[in-house]
N, C-alpha and C positions, 0 to 999 in steps of 0.2 A: 503494499500501499503506497503510497508517496506521501511525503512529510504535509500538515498542511500549516502553509506557512502563512508569514502575515509582515505589511511592513515596519523591521525594526527588527527582524532574525537575523543573529549571522549565519551564514552558509559555508559553507566544503566544498567548491568542487573536483574532479579527481579530471583533468584536462591532459588528452592523449599529446604525445609529442614526437616528435623526428626526428634525429639533425647527426653529424657526424661525434657531437663532442656534448655526450648530454652538461649541464648543469651542478650543480652540490646539492640542491634540493628535488632532481630526482628518485622517482622510485621505481620499483619493480621495471629495471633498466633487463631490455631483451634483444640482444643481436640481431644484426636481419642475416640472415639467409649468408648470401653471397657475403658478406659483415662489412658490409657501404658502411652503414650507421647504426640507428642506435631504436628501438621501440621504447619507451617509457610516459609515466604523469608524473603529474605535478601540482600537489593541492593546492589552489586557488583558495582565497580566505574571502568571504565577499559578504555586506550588508542585505538584506533585501531593502528594498524601493516605494516595491509598489506590485502590488498582483491584482490582473484586473478581471473581469466579471470570466471569462471561460476558463479563467486559472491559471493564463499565466504571470510570469515570475519574471519582475524585471530587478536584478541585481547590478550593485554596483563593486566598483571595485577602489582601493586608497585614490587613484587618480583619477577619477568620477567617471571613468570608462565606464558602458551600462551595455548588458549580457541580455539577450532574453530570450528566456530555458522553460519550458516545459515542467509540470510537477514530477512527470512517470518521468523526468530524466533517470538512468541509473546513477548517472556519475554524481549528480545531486543530491548532500544530503545535508541535515543542521551541526551543523560545530558542537559537539558535547563540550559537555562543562569546563572541563580541564585541558581543552583547544582556544573557548575562551577566557580561559588563566592564563593558560606559557603563552600563548601564539596571540594576546589581547596586540600586539602594534602590528599586526598584519595585517591583519581587520578596518576596514577606511574606520573614521570615525563621524556618530549620526549625531546628523544635520537637528 
């Protein structure tokens, strides 16, 4: 069941990426079949700013970029209490 989110909630999004050199926050690093690059994911820490009538979630990054997400997206989840505490500097500040 998708999380029931409301504006002001903090969420974590597992964004998948590919590159030749994964960064320090890369998790689940897997090499490509021929070894040219790597597939991995990075946790993104966002703030829910709106939820429309259809249930689409609008999340904002620390730098103000906005993303529209489906509530059933498996990469989206509510931030756990310890993430809100230990990683609070990575979440955007509520306005």
